[in-house]
PLY file of the C-alpha trace (Angstrom):
ply
format ascii 1.0
element vertex 139
property float x
property float y
property float z
element edge 138
property int vertex1
property int vertex2
end_header
-4.21 -7.01 10.95
-6.04 -5.28 13.78
-6.22 -1.63 12.84
-8.47 -0.66 15.77
-5.51 -0.98 18.14
-3.31 1.27 16.04
-2.93 5.00 16.44
-3.51 7.21 13.40
0.21 7.95 13.19
0.94 4.19 13.04
-1.61 3.73 10.27
-0.12 6.58 8.26
3.40 5.23 8.64
2.32 1.71 7.70
0.57 2.95 4.56
3.68 4.95 3.59
5.77 1.78 4.00
3.30 -0.23 1.90
3.30 2.34 -0.89
7.10 2.49 -0.80
7.11 -1.28 -1.28
4.49 -0.91 -4.03
6.88 1.39 -5.91
9.65 -1.20 -5.47
7.29 -3.89 -6.80
6.64 -1.77 -9.87
10.34 -1.23 -10.44
11.24 -4.89 -9.99
8.39 -6.35 -12.08
8.70 -3.82 -14.90
10.46 -6.24 -17.25
8.00 -9.09 -16.72
4.60 -7.43 -16.26
2.63 -4.71 -18.00
4.67 -1.51 -17.93
1.71 0.91 -18.33
-0.11 -0.61 -15.34
3.06 -0.68 -13.26
3.86 2.94 -14.10
0.33 3.93 -13.11
0.66 2.04 -9.81
4.02 3.64 -9.06
2.73 7.12 -9.87
-0.36 6.52 -7.75
1.80 5.40 -4.82
4.06 8.43 -5.15
0.96 10.64 -5.01
-0.45 8.69 -2.04
2.84 8.91 -0.13
2.84 12.69 -0.60
-0.68 12.93 0.85
0.18 10.60 3.73
3.44 12.43 4.49
1.63 15.78 4.56
-0.81 14.37 7.10
1.95 12.63 9.06
3.78 15.95 9.44
0.93 17.05 11.72
1.98 14.43 14.28
5.47 15.81 14.99
7.09 13.94 17.88
4.66 11.01 17.64
6.36 9.85 14.42
8.74 6.95 14.97
11.67 5.68 12.95
10.26 2.14 12.82
7.24 1.19 10.79
4.93 -1.82 10.90
5.82 -4.20 8.10
3.92 -7.20 9.39
1.01 -7.36 6.98
-0.16 -9.57 4.14
0.99 -7.10 1.47
4.60 -7.09 2.66
4.49 -10.86 3.23
3.45 -11.61 -0.37
6.25 -9.42 -1.71
8.90 -10.91 0.59
7.94 -14.45 -0.49
7.96 -13.44 -4.17
11.45 -11.89 -4.10
13.19 -15.29 -4.10
11.45 -16.29 -7.35
11.67 -12.92 -9.05
14.21 -13.74 -11.75
12.32 -16.81 -12.96
8.81 -15.35 -13.09
6.78 -15.45 -16.27
4.54 -12.55 -17.27
1.50 -14.43 -15.97
3.23 -15.15 -12.65
4.23 -11.50 -12.29
0.70 -10.34 -13.03
-0.63 -12.91 -10.54
1.63 -11.59 -7.79
0.71 -8.03 -8.64
-3.03 -8.78 -8.56
-2.68 -10.66 -5.26
-0.81 -7.73 -3.72
-3.37 -5.22 -4.99
-6.20 -7.34 -3.63
-4.53 -7.38 -0.23
-3.86 -3.65 -0.37
-7.58 -3.05 -0.82
-8.28 -5.34 2.17
-5.81 -3.37 4.31
-7.59 -0.12 3.42
-10.98 -1.74 4.19
-9.70 -2.94 7.57
-8.46 0.54 8.43
-11.89 1.96 7.60
-13.77 -0.66 9.67
-13.46 1.38 12.86
-13.75 4.96 11.75
-14.39 6.14 15.31
-10.66 5.91 16.05
-9.60 8.00 13.06
-9.42 11.76 12.93
-11.48 13.28 10.11
-8.38 14.26 8.11
-6.99 10.68 8.14
-10.40 9.22 7.38
-10.74 11.51 4.38
-7.32 10.55 2.95
-7.72 6.81 3.53
-11.26 6.78 2.07
-10.18 8.71 -1.02
-7.14 6.51 -1.57
-9.18 3.31 -1.16
-11.56 4.46 -3.88
-8.65 5.35 -6.17
-7.07 1.91 -5.80
-9.84 0.35 -7.88
-9.15 2.56 -10.87
-5.91 0.88 -11.96
-6.13 -2.85 -11.22
-9.67 -4.13 -11.56
-9.11 -7.59 -10.01
-9.80 -7.96 -6.29
0 1
1 2
2 3
3 4
4 5
5 6
6 7
7 8
8 9
9 10
10 11
11 12
12 13
13 14
14 15
15 16
16 17
17 18
18 19
19 20
20 21
21 22
22 23
23 24
24 25
25 26
26 27
27 28
28 29
29 30
30 31
31 32
32 33
33 34
34 35
35 36
36 37
37 38
38 39
39 40
40 41
41 42
42 43
43 44
44 45
45 46
46 47
47 48
48 49
49 50
50 51
51 52
52 53
53 54
54 55
55 56
56 57
57 58
58 59
59 60
60 61
61 62
62 63
63 64
64 65
65 66
66 67
67 68
68 69
69 70
70 71
71 72
72 73
73 74
74 75
75 76
76 77
77 78
78 79
79 80
80 81
81 82
82 83
83 84
84 85
85 86
86 87
87 88
88 89
89 90
90 91
91 92
92 93
93 94
94 95
95 96
96 97
97 98
98 99
99 100
100 101
101 102
102 103
103 104
104 105
105 106
106 107
107 108
108 109
109 110
110 111
111 112
112 113
113 114
114 115
115 116
116 117
117 118
118 119
119 120
120 121
121 122
122 123
123 124
124 125
125 126
126 127
127 128
128 129
129 130
130 131
131 132
132 133
133 134
134 135
135 136
136 137
137 138
């Protein structure tokens, strides 16, 4: 994913979409993976979305109704949906860890070219990237 070509508003919208999917992942895997971890991930994403939406509101007319969903995080989840009902606890945890690992990579890629990010977006993305490591230690 080439973040350098994306505008800050596109990055914000993509992260909101990812965290919305992350909440869905938590809801769908709840019966087969660790509920405390999933609840923590969902709560974290709800908090992150609030921060991102507050920042996005500063962009007014630049906000679009379509959001980038072509990233490794969304791809892993889309592929996993077809197997969802037959997943074991280990499989569910494996998918979750893989998704979290890719989420951290997405945040790292966004932060690779900080010259294109306004200070307010940089601050939010940096803070959220650091917070990602506090729940799932793998990746």
